[in-house]
Biopython code that builds the backbone (N, CA, C, O; Angstrom):
import numpy as np
from Bio.PDB.StructureBuilder import StructureBuilder

atoms = [
    (1, "MET", "N", (0.845, -1.195, 0.000)),
    (1, "MET", "CA", (0.000, 0.000, 0.000)),
    (1, "MET", "C", (0.882, 1.247, 0.000)),
    (1, "MET", "O", (1.990, 1.248, 0.536)),
    (2, "HIS", "N", (0.395, 2.235, -0.573)),
    (2, "HIS", "CA", (1.065, 3.532, -0.676)),
    (2, "HIS", "C", (1.161, 4.178, 0.707)),
    (2, "HIS", "O", (0.182, 4.173, 1.453)),
    (3, "ASP", "N", (2.308, 4.727, 1.056)),
    (3, "ASP", "CA", (2.468, 5.357, 2.373)),
    (3, "ASP", "C", (1.892, 6.754, 2.442)),
    (3, "ASP", "O", (1.552, 7.226, 3.527)),
    (4, "ASP", "N", (1.773, 7.433, 1.299)),
    (4, "ASP", "CA", (1.220, 8.782, 1.295)),
    (4, "ASP", "C", (-0.276, 8.723, 1.562)),
    (4, "ASP", "O", (-0.964, 7.859, 1.017)),
    (5, "PRO", "N", (-0.795, 9.631, 2.396)),
    (5, "PRO", "CA", (-2.238, 9.620, 2.682)),
    (5, "PRO", "C", (-3.039, 10.063, 1.459)),
    (5, "PRO", "O", (-3.058, 11.242, 1.107)),
    (6, "ARG", "N", (-3.693, 9.107, 0.824)),
    (6, "ARG", "CA", (-4.444, 9.408, -0.388)),
    (6, "ARG", "C", (-5.934, 9.114, -0.240)),
    (6, "ARG", "O", (-6.710, 9.388, -1.155)),
    (7, "PHE", "N", (-6.333, 8.571, 0.880)),
    (7, "PHE", "CA", (-7.748, 8.251, 1.086)),
    (7, "PHE", "C", (-8.403, 9.325, 1.942)),
    (7, "PHE", "O", (-7.898, 9.672, 3.010)),
    (8, "VAL", "N", (-9.518, 9.842, 1.476)),
    (8, "VAL", "CA", (-10.374, 10.696, 2.288)),
    (8, "VAL", "C", (-11.543, 9.818, 2.701)),
    (8, "VAL", "O", (-12.154, 9.155, 1.864)),
    (9, "TYR", "N", (-11.852, 9.814, 3.989)),
    (9, "TYR", "CA", (-12.921, 8.948, 4.472)),
    (9, "TYR", "C", (-13.910, 9.755, 5.306)),
    (9, "TYR", "O", (-13.569, 10.782, 5.892)),
    (10, "VAL", "N", (-15.142, 9.259, 5.339)),
    (10, "VAL", "CA", (-16.200, 9.872, 6.136)),
    (10, "VAL", "C", (-16.778, 8.789, 7.031)),
    (10, "VAL", "O", (-17.148, 7.709, 6.573)),
    (11, "LEU", "N", (-16.845, 9.105, 8.321)),
    (11, "LEU", "CA", (-17.414, 8.195, 9.311)),
    (11, "LEU", "C", (-18.696, 8.784, 9.870)),
    (11, "LEU", "O", (-18.887, 10.000, 9.862)),
    (12, "VAL", "N", (-19.573, 7.913, 10.356)),
    (12, "VAL", "CA", (-20.761, 8.344, 11.097)),
    (12, "VAL", "C", (-20.768, 7.592, 12.423)),
    (12, "VAL", "O", (-20.441, 6.407, 12.484)),
    (13, "SER", "N", (-21.142, 8.296, 13.473)),
    (13, "SER", "CA", (-21.256, 7.673, 14.786)),
    (13, "SER", "C", (-22.497, 6.789, 14.802)),
    (13, "SER", "O", (-23.568, 7.207, 14.364)),
    (14, "THR", "N", (-22.352, 5.563, 15.308)),
    (14, "THR", "CA", (-23.516, 4.681, 15.374)),
    (14, "THR", "C", (-24.414, 4.999, 16.567)),
    (14, "THR", "O", (-25.537, 4.502, 16.642)),
    (15, "VAL", "N", (-23.930, 5.826, 17.502)),
    (15, "VAL", "CA", (-24.762, 6.223, 18.645)),
    (15, "VAL", "C", (-25.404, 7.587, 18.446)),
    (15, "VAL", "O", (-26.366, 7.922, 19.138)),
    (16, "ASP", "N", (-24.886, 8.380, 17.512)),
    (16, "ASP", "CA", (-25.441, 9.700, 17.212)),
    (16, "ASP", "C", (-25.251, 9.955, 15.716)),
    (16, "ASP", "O", (-24.202, 10.443, 15.295)),
    (17, "SER", "N", (-26.251, 9.630, 14.930)),
    (17, "SER", "CA", (-26.125, 9.685, 13.465)),
    (17, "SER", "C", (-25.936, 11.099, 12.926)),
    (17, "SER", "O", (-25.676, 11.270, 11.735)),
    (18, "ASP", "N", (-26.063, 12.117, 13.783)),
    (18, "ASP", "CA", (-25.767, 13.483, 13.358)),
    (18, "ASP", "C", (-24.272, 13.793, 13.431)),
    (18, "ASP", "O", (-23.831, 14.828, 12.930)),
    (19, "ARG", "N", (-23.493, 12.910, 14.047)),
    (19, "ARG", "CA", (-22.051, 13.104, 14.193)),
    (19, "ARG", "C", (-21.312, 12.414, 13.049)),
    (19, "ARG", "O", (-21.431, 11.206, 12.847)),
    (20, "HIS", "N", (-20.555, 13.204, 12.317)),
    (20, "HIS", "CA", (-19.739, 12.695, 11.225)),
    (20, "HIS", "C", (-18.303, 13.140, 11.442)),
    (20, "HIS", "O", (-18.037, 14.132, 12.120)),
    (21, "TYR", "N", (-17.392, 12.394, 10.859)),
    (21, "TYR", "CA", (-15.980, 12.747, 10.937)),
    (21, "TYR", "C", (-15.361, 12.544, 9.566)),
    (21, "TYR", "O", (-15.600, 11.526, 8.917)),
    (22, "VAL", "N", (-14.573, 13.504, 9.128)),
    (22, "VAL", "CA", (-13.866, 13.435, 7.854)),
    (22, "VAL", "C", (-12.379, 13.353, 8.158)),
    (22, "VAL", "O", (-11.857, 14.131, 8.956)),
    (23, "GLY", "N", (-11.699, 12.406, 7.517)),
    (23, "GLY", "CA", (-10.270, 12.261, 7.761)),
    (23, "GLY", "C", (-9.504, 11.877, 6.515)),
    (23, "GLY", "O", (-10.070, 11.679, 5.440)),
    (24, "LEU", "N", (-8.200, 11.778, 6.693)),
    (24, "LEU", "CA", (-7.255, 11.495, 5.617)),
    (24, "LEU", "C", (-6.315, 10.409, 6.112)),
    (24, "LEU", "O", (-5.811, 10.498, 7.232)),
    (25, "THR", "N", (-6.068, 9.384, 5.304)),
    (25, "THR", "CA", (-5.214, 8.280, 5.739)),
    (25, "THR", "C", (-4.629, 7.543, 4.541)),
    (25, "THR", "O", (-5.054, 7.741, 3.402)),
    (26, "SER", "N", (-3.657, 6.699, 4.816)),
    (26, "SER", "CA", (-3.142, 5.787, 3.804)),
    (26, "SER", "C", (-3.664, 4.369, 4.042)),
    (26, "SER", "O", (-3.468, 3.491, 3.202)),
    (27, "ASP", "N", (-4.333, 4.138, 5.187)),
    (27, "ASP", "CA", (-4.847, 2.809, 5.541)),
    (27, "ASP", "C", (-6.205, 2.968, 6.232)),
    (27, "ASP", "O", (-6.268, 3.182, 7.442)),
    (28, "VAL", "N", (-7.265, 2.865, 5.473)),
    (28, "VAL", "CA", (-8.617, 3.125, 5.983)),
    (28, "VAL", "C", (-9.002, 2.134, 7.078)),
    (28, "VAL", "O", (-9.544, 2.536, 8.108)),
    (29, "LYS", "N", (-8.734, 0.860, 6.875)),
    (29, "LYS", "CA", (-9.119, -0.151, 7.868)),
    (29, "LYS", "C", (-8.446, 0.116, 9.217)),
    (29, "LYS", "O", (-9.100, 0.091, 10.259)),
    (30, "ARG", "N", (-7.140, 0.369, 9.188)),
    (30, "ARG", "CA", (-6.417, 0.638, 10.426)),
    (30, "ARG", "C", (-6.925, 1.912, 11.094)),
    (30, "ARG", "O", (-7.063, 1.966, 12.316)),
    (31, "ARG", "N", (-7.200, 2.929, 10.296)),
    (31, "ARG", "CA", (-7.661, 4.206, 10.862)),
    (31, "ARG", "C", (-9.028, 4.053, 11.529)),
    (31, "ARG", "O", (-9.266, 4.640, 12.585)),
    (32, "LEU", "N", (-9.927, 3.273, 10.928)),
    (32, "LEU", "CA", (-11.234, 3.018, 11.538)),
    (32, "LEU", "C", (-11.063, 2.287, 12.872)),
    (32, "LEU", "O", (-11.773, 2.572, 13.836)),
    (33, "GLU", "N", (-10.120, 1.347, 12.920)),
    (33, "GLU", "CA", (-9.844, 0.634, 14.170)),
    (33, "GLU", "C", (-9.357, 1.599, 15.253)),
    (33, "GLU", "O", (-9.732, 1.463, 16.418)),
    (34, "VAL", "N", (-8.533, 2.562, 14.879)),
    (34, "VAL", "CA", (-8.044, 3.568, 15.844)),
    (34, "VAL", "C", (-9.213, 4.393, 16.381)),
    (34, "VAL", "O", (-9.317, 4.618, 17.586)),
    (35, "HIS", "N", (-10.089, 4.840, 15.484)),
    (35, "HIS", "CA", (-11.247, 5.626, 15.921)),
    (35, "HIS", "C", (-12.129, 4.806, 16.867)),
    (35, "HIS", "O", (-12.588, 5.327, 17.883)),
    (36, "ASN", "N", (-12.367, 3.558, 16.552)),
    (36, "ASN", "CA", (-13.272, 2.738, 17.363)),
    (36, "ASN", "C", (-12.652, 2.235, 18.658)),
    (36, "ASN", "O", (-13.370, 1.802, 19.560)),
    (37, "SER", "N", (-11.325, 2.289, 18.761)),
    (37, "SER", "CA", (-10.669, 1.862, 20.002)),
    (37, "SER", "C", (-10.484, 3.030, 20.971)),
    (37, "SER", "O", (-10.007, 2.837, 22.089)),
    (38, "GLY", "N", (-10.859, 4.241, 20.546)),
    (38, "GLY", "CA", (-10.689, 5.408, 21.397)),
    (38, "GLY", "C", (-9.337, 6.074, 21.224)),
    (38, "GLY", "O", (-8.975, 6.945, 22.015)),
    (39, "GLY", "N", (-8.584, 5.682, 20.206)),
    (39, "GLY", "CA", (-7.247, 6.206, 19.990)),
    (39, "GLY", "C", (-7.187, 7.597, 19.389)),
    (39, "GLY", "O", (-6.101, 8.156, 19.235)),
    (40, "SER", "N", (-8.328, 8.164, 19.048)),
    (40, "SER", "CA", (-8.369, 9.528, 18.518)),
    (40, "SER", "C", (-9.199, 10.388, 19.461)),
    (40, "SER", "O", (-10.367, 10.092, 19.715)),
    (41, "LEU", "N", (-8.597, 11.451, 19.978)),
    (41, "LEU", "CA", (-9.311, 12.320, 20.920)),
    (41, "LEU", "C", (-10.546, 12.961, 20.290)),
    (41, "LEU", "O", (-11.535, 13.217, 20.977)),
    (42, "HIS", "N", (-10.488, 13.222, 18.981)),
    (42, "HIS", "CA", (-11.600, 13.898, 18.310)),
    (42, "HIS", "C", (-12.830, 13.012, 18.158)),
    (42, "HIS", "O", (-13.941, 13.520, 18.005)),
    (43, "THR", "N", (-12.646, 11.698, 18.197)),
    (43, "THR", "CA", (-13.776, 10.810, 17.938)),
    (43, "THR", "C", (-14.101, 9.850, 19.087)),
    (43, "THR", "O", (-15.100, 9.134, 19.021)),
    (44, "ALA", "N", (-13.290, 9.824, 20.119)),
    (44, "ALA", "CA", (-13.463, 8.841, 21.193)),
    (44, "ALA", "C", (-14.832, 8.934, 21.871)),
    (44, "ALA", "O", (-15.416, 7.917, 22.242)),
    (45, "GLN", "N", (-15.329, 10.138, 22.027)),
    (45, "GLN", "CA", (-16.575, 10.333, 22.767)),
    (45, "GLN", "C", (-17.808, 9.782, 22.043)),
    (45, "GLN", "O", (-18.803, 9.454, 22.689)),
    (46, "HIS", "N", (-17.755, 9.679, 20.736)),
    (46, "HIS", "CA", (-18.951, 9.297, 19.978)),
    (46, "HIS", "C", (-18.825, 7.935, 19.297)),
    (46, "HIS", "O", (-19.541, 7.658, 18.334)),
    (47, "ARG", "N", (-17.936, 7.097, 19.781)),
    (47, "ARG", "CA", (-17.767, 5.785, 19.172)),
    (47, "ARG", "C", (-18.844, 4.820, 19.606)),
    (47, "ARG", "O", (-19.474, 5.037, 20.641)),
    (48, "PRO", "N", (-19.074, 3.778, 18.863)),
    (48, "PRO", "CA", (-18.349, 3.327, 17.678)),
    (48, "PRO", "C", (-18.741, 4.098, 16.419)),
    (48, "PRO", "O", (-19.783, 4.749, 16.345)),
    (49, "TRP", "N", (-17.849, 3.986, 15.434)),
    (49, "TRP", "CA", (-18.004, 4.674, 14.155)),
    (49, "TRP", "C", (-18.175, 3.652, 13.039)),
    (49, "TRP", "O", (-17.674, 2.530, 13.108)),
    (50, "ARG", "N", (-18.899, 4.078, 12.013)),
    (50, "ARG", "CA", (-19.103, 3.245, 10.832)),
    (50, "ARG", "C", (-18.599, 4.028, 9.624)),
    (50, "ARG", "O", (-18.849, 5.226, 9.501)),
    (51, "LEU", "N", (-17.894, 3.346, 8.743)),
    (51, "LEU", "CA", (-17.383, 3.966, 7.534)),
    (51, "LEU", "C", (-18.525, 4.177, 6.543)),
    (51, "LEU", "O", (-19.268, 3.245, 6.236)),
    (52, "ILE", "N", (-18.660, 5.405, 6.046)),
    (52, "ILE", "CA", (-19.660, 5.720, 5.016)),
    (52, "ILE", "C", (-19.038, 5.631, 3.638)),
    (52, "ILE", "O", (-19.591, 5.001, 2.736)),
    (53, "VAL", "N", (-17.882, 6.265, 3.475)),
    (53, "VAL", "CA", (-17.221, 6.272, 2.176)),
    (53, "VAL", "C", (-15.723, 6.476, 2.379)),
    (53, "VAL", "O", (-15.293, 7.160, 3.307)),
    (54, "ALA", "N", (-14.943, 5.871, 1.495)),
    (54, "ALA", "CA", (-13.502, 6.113, 1.421)),
    (54, "ALA", "C", (-13.169, 6.330, -0.044)),
    (54, "ALA", "O", (-13.458, 5.484, -0.890)),
    (55, "LEU", "N", (-12.568, 7.455, -0.332)),
    (55, "LEU", "CA", (-12.239, 7.817, -1.705)),
    (55, "LEU", "C", (-10.727, 7.820, -1.881)),
    (55, "LEU", "O", (-10.005, 8.438, -1.098)),
    (56, "ASP", "N", (-10.252, 7.129, -2.911)),
    (56, "ASP", "CA", (-8.823, 7.034, -3.202)),
    (56, "ASP", "C", (-8.465, 8.074, -4.257)),
    (56, "ASP", "O", (-9.048, 8.091, -5.342)),
    (57, "PHE", "N", (-7.510, 8.936, -3.940)),
    (57, "PHE", "CA", (-7.095, 9.995, -4.856)),
    (57, "PHE", "C", (-5.759, 9.644, -5.490)),
    (57, "PHE", "O", (-4.966, 8.898, -4.916)),
    (58, "ALA", "N", (-5.518, 10.181, -6.665)),
    (58, "ALA", "CA", (-4.285, 9.894, -7.411)),
    (58, "ALA", "C", (-3.061, 10.476, -6.723)),
    (58, "ALA", "O", (-1.968, 9.919, -6.823)),
    (59, "THR", "N", (-3.236, 11.593, -6.025)),
    (59, "THR", "CA", (-2.105, 12.231, -5.354)),
    (59, "THR", "C", (-2.502, 12.639, -3.940)),
    (59, "THR", "O", (-3.672, 12.911, -3.674)),
    (60, "PRO", "N", (-1.534, 12.681, -3.039)),
    (60, "PRO", "CA", (-1.830, 13.169, -1.688)),
    (60, "PRO", "C", (-2.354, 14.603, -1.694)),
    (60, "PRO", "O", (-3.219, 14.946, -0.888)),
    (61, "ALA", "N", (-1.844, 15.442, -2.588)),
    (61, "ALA", "CA", (-2.286, 16.846, -2.625)),
    (61, "ALA", "C", (-3.768, 16.954, -2.959)),
    (61, "ALA", "O", (-4.474, 17.777, -2.375)),
    (62, "SER", "N", (-4.247, 16.137, -3.889)),
    (62, "SER", "CA", (-5.672, 16.200, -4.224)),
    (62, "SER", "C", (-6.527, 15.660, -3.084)),
    (62, "SER", "O", (-7.641, 16.137, -2.867)),
    (63, "ALA", "N", (-6.017, 14.674, -2.358)),
    (63, "ALA", "CA", (-6.747, 14.150, -1.190)),
    (63, "ALA", "C", (-6.848, 15.211, -0.100)),
    (63, "ALA", "O", (-7.911, 15.399, 0.490)),
    (64, "VAL", "N", (-5.742, 15.903, 0.167)),
    (64, "VAL", "CA", (-5.736, 16.966, 1.178)),
    (64, "VAL", "C", (-6.726, 18.065, 0.799)),
    (64, "VAL", "O", (-7.466, 18.558, 1.650)),
    (65, "ALA", "N", (-6.737, 18.445, -0.472)),
    (65, "ALA", "CA", (-7.642, 19.506, -0.924)),
    (65, "ALA", "C", (-9.098, 19.088, -0.744)),
    (65, "ALA", "O", (-9.920, 19.901, -0.323)),
    (66, "PHE", "N", (-9.433, 17.830, -1.058)),
    (66, "PHE", "CA", (-10.823, 17.381, -0.919)),
    (66, "PHE", "C", (-11.211, 17.243, 0.548)),
    (66, "PHE", "O", (-12.339, 17.563, 0.923)),
    (67, "GLU", "N", (-10.290, 16.772, 1.378)),
    (67, "GLU", "CA", (-10.584, 16.684, 2.814)),
    (67, "GLU", "C", (-10.876, 18.079, 3.367)),
    (67, "GLU", "O", (-11.835, 18.259, 4.117)),
    (68, "ARG", "N", (-10.066, 19.053, 3.005)),
    (68, "ARG", "CA", (-10.300, 20.429, 3.466)),
    (68, "ARG", "C", (-11.657, 20.938, 3.004)),
    (68, "ARG", "O", (-12.377, 21.584, 3.766)),
    (69, "TYR", "N", (-12.005, 20.646, 1.756)),
    (69, "TYR", "CA", (-13.310, 21.059, 1.234)),
    (69, "TYR", "C", (-14.438, 20.429, 2.052)),
    (69, "TYR", "O", (-15.388, 21.119, 2.422)),
    (70, "LEU", "N", (-14.345, 19.132, 2.336)),
    (70, "LEU", "CA", (-15.416, 18.460, 3.081)),
    (70, "LEU", "C", (-15.586, 19.014, 4.488)),
    (70, "LEU", "O", (-16.633, 18.820, 5.105)),
    (71, "LYS", "N", (-14.584, 19.694, 4.997)),
    (71, "LYS", "CA", (-14.670, 20.274, 6.338)),
    (71, "LYS", "C", (-15.229, 21.699, 6.321)),
    (71, "LYS", "O", (-15.364, 22.322, 7.374)),
    (72, "THR", "N", (-15.553, 22.216, 5.136)),
    (72, "THR", "CA", (-16.206, 23.525, 5.035)),
    (72, "THR", "C", (-17.715, 23.330, 5.089)),
    (72, "THR", "O", (-18.198, 22.201, 5.001)),
    (73, "SER", "N", (-18.458, 24.414, 5.232)),
    (73, "SER", "CA", (-19.922, 24.277, 5.289)),
    (73, "SER", "C", (-20.477, 23.748, 3.965)),
    (73, "SER", "O", (-21.374, 22.905, 3.977)),
    (74, "SER", "N", (-19.973, 24.215, 2.841)),
    (74, "SER", "CA", (-20.474, 23.694, 1.562)),
    (74, "SER", "C", (-20.035, 22.246, 1.362)),
    (74, "SER", "O", (-20.767, 21.454, 0.768)),
    (75, "GLY", "N", (-18.849, 21.894, 1.852)),
    (75, "GLY", "CA", (-18.388, 20.509, 1.762)),
    (75, "GLY", "C", (-19.209, 19.575, 2.628)),
    (75, "GLY", "O", (-19.489, 18.445, 2.228)),
    (76, "ARG", "N", (-19.601, 20.035, 3.816)),
    (76, "ARG", "CA", (-20.477, 19.216, 4.667)),
    (76, "ARG", "C", (-21.828, 18.995, 3.999)),
    (76, "ARG", "O", (-22.391, 17.902, 4.075)),
    (77, "ALA", "N", (-22.348, 20.035, 3.343)),
    (77, "ALA", "CA", (-23.618, 19.884, 2.616)),
    (77, "ALA", "C", (-23.453, 18.903, 1.461)),
    (77, "ALA", "O", (-24.339, 18.082, 1.222)),
    (78, "PHE", "N", (-22.332, 18.972, 0.741)),
    (78, "PHE", "CA", (-22.044, 18.040, -0.339)),
    (78, "PHE", "C", (-22.024, 16.607, 0.188)),
    (78, "PHE", "O", (-22.658, 15.720, -0.385)),
    (79, "ALA", "N", (-21.298, 16.387, 1.274)),
    (79, "ALA", "CA", (-21.192, 15.043, 1.851)),
    (79, "ALA", "C", (-22.552, 14.518, 2.286)),
    (79, "ALA", "O", (-22.864, 13.343, 2.091)),
    (80, "LYS", "N", (-23.354, 15.389, 2.872)),
    (80, "LYS", "CA", (-24.685, 14.973, 3.319)),
    (80, "LYS", "C", (-25.552, 14.548, 2.133)),
    (80, "LYS", "O", (-26.283, 13.561, 2.214)),
    (81, "ARG", "N", (-25.465, 15.300, 1.030)),
    (81, "ARG", "CA", (-26.245, 14.968, -0.177)),
    (81, "ARG", "C", (-25.767, 13.685, -0.844)),
    (81, "ARG", "O", (-26.579, 12.904, -1.339)),
    (82, "HIS", "N", (-24.463, 13.463, -0.861)),
    (82, "HIS", "CA", (-23.918, 12.383, -1.678)),
    (82, "HIS", "C", (-23.488, 11.134, -0.908)),
    (82, "HIS", "O", (-23.434, 10.053, -1.495)),
    (83, "PHE", "N", (-23.185, 11.245, 0.366)),
    (83, "PHE", "CA", (-22.637, 10.106, 1.094)),
    (83, "PHE", "C", (-23.503, 9.591, 2.236)),
    (83, "PHE", "O", (-23.408, 8.422, 2.610)),
    (84, "VAL", "N", (-24.337, 10.448, 2.786)),
    (84, "VAL", "CA", (-25.088, 10.037, 3.986)),
    (84, "VAL", "C", (-26.471, 9.549, 3.605)),
    (84, "VAL", "O", (-27.250, 9.161, 4.476)),
]
sb = StructureBuilder()
sb.init_structure("model")
sb.init_model(0)
sb.init_chain("A")
sb.init_seg("    ")
for serial, (resi, resn, name, xyz) in enumerate(atoms, 1):
    if name == "N":
        sb.init_residue(resn, " ", resi, " ")
    sb.init_atom(name, np.array(xyz, "f"), 0.0, 1.0, " ", f" {name:<3s}", serial, name[0])
structure = sb.get_structure()
């Protein structure tokens, strides 16, 4: 697997479906395990998490740009329309 973070992923909390998390990784399965084990301070309180989508980008730069977009208000609306 590629070491550069090229996957943008969106998670939803299974205990609060209004809680979503957007992240960037090179290993989606491992990252989901970290979120569900409490290893991330940003997501520990609302676990467990379920993966909604993971998108593989050709370059790390394009993945970073899309992750940043998804964290904006218009990006959150986009994700809600297309992924949730």
